[in-house]
N, C-alpha and C positions, 0 to 999 in steps of 0.2 A: 504494500500500500504506500503510494507516494505521499509527499507532504500535502500537496494540493487536495488530494482526495480525502485525506485524514481531516484537514481543517474544514472542508465543506461538509463532511459527515458530522463533525462536531457541531457545526452551525445548524445543520438540519435537525439534530437531536434537540438543540436549544429551542429551535422554532417549534418542534413537536411538543416539547414540555410547556412552552408558552401557550400553545393551542389548547392543551389539556387544562391549564389554569383558567383560560377564558371560558372554556366549556363548563368548568366547575362553577365559575362565577354566574354563568347563565342559569345553571340548575338551581343554585341557592338564592339567587336574587329575589324571586317572588316570596320565598319564606322570610327573608330579611325584611322585605317591604311590609308583609302582613304583620310581623312582629312589631315593627316601628309604628304601623297604623294603630295597633292595639294600645301602645304606650302613649301615643299622641293622636287621639281621635279628632281633635279640633283642626289639625293640619294634614289629615290623611289624604285629602284631595290633591295635595302638592306632590304626592308620590308618583302620580301619573307622568308628569313631565320628566321626573328623574328616571323613571323606568324606561320611558321612550329614549332618553339620552343614553342610558346605560346599555340597553339592548342595541341601539344604533351604533354605539361605540364598539360593543362586542362583535357585531356583524362586520363592521368596517375593519376592525383590527384583525379579525379572522381572515378576511379577504386579503389584507396586506401580508399577513403571515403566509398564506398560500402562495401569493405571488413571489414572495421572497424565497420560499421553498423551490418554486419553479425556476427562479433565477439561479439558485445554487445548482440545480440540475443542469441548466444550460452551461454553467461554468465548468461543471464536471465533464460535460461532453464537448468541451472546447468550442462552444457556441456563444461565448460571452459577448462578442461583437456581432450580434445578429438582430434582425428585426423583432424576433420574439423576446429577447431580453430588453430591448427598448420598450416594447409594449408592456412588459411586466413593470418596468420602472415607472412608466406613465401611470399605470393603475395604482402603484404604491404611492405616488405623489398625490393622486386624486384622493386616495384614502386618508392621507395625512391631512389634507385640507378639510375633508369631511369630519375627521376627528376634532380638528380645531373648532369647526363650526359647532359641533355637538357639545364641546366643552364650554364654549361661549354661551350656548343656549342653557346649559346647566348653571352657569354663573348667574345669568339673568334670573332664572327661576329661584336660585338660592338667595339672590338679593331681594326679590319680591317676598319670599318666605321670611327672611330676616326682618324686613320692614313691617310685616304683619305681626310677627310674634315678638319683635323687640329683641331678638337674640343677636349676638355678634357673629357675623359670618366671615370674619377676617381670615381665620385659619383655613377653612375649606376653599375660600377664594384664592388665597395665596398658593395652596397646593394645586389648584386648577391652573393658575397662571404658570406655575412651574411645568405642568403637563403641556401647556401650549408652547412653552419655550423648547421643551424636548421634541415635541412633534414638529415644530417649525425647523429645528435643527435637522431632523430626519428628512424633511421635505427639501431643504437646501442641499443636503448631501446627495439625495437622489437626483436633484437637478444638476449638480456638478458631475455626477456619473453619466447622465444622459448626454452631455455635450461631446465627450470623446467618441461615444458610440455613434451619435449622429454624424460626426465628422468622418469617421471611418466608413460608415455606410454610404455617405455622399461621395467620398473618394473612390470607392469601389464601383459605384454606379457610373461615374464619369469614365473610368478605365474600360468598362464593358461596352 
């Protein structure tokens, strides 16, 4: 097993484990929401926007994980500079922007809830902003990776 294959296999295992964690979150999310609704019945209706954002995040993140898995498969098969890898990177970037939108939607819902209940939402909002920072870093990294692949594909089209 060469080094490239070993490192891509390691990354595939990490992606698989992250996918299992997202699946576990999706399974336990309704139970957590019901438990919170019982504790705070006066604000239980605010769980709907949070559940929509959480499930939207989980679905989008799962699509991005799948595309990253496919990208690693293309790298293993020496197809890193192909139209397929460029397509996977575009989908990952769209997923990153969707995650940012869903986090912003969650922040707005949290701010409305905090205004109604009088609670302080600074902690969850700051964590959400950190999530936006990380996600925008991923989107920027993907955009940087797209440029050399586009250039390579354009040069090969001109030669043919």
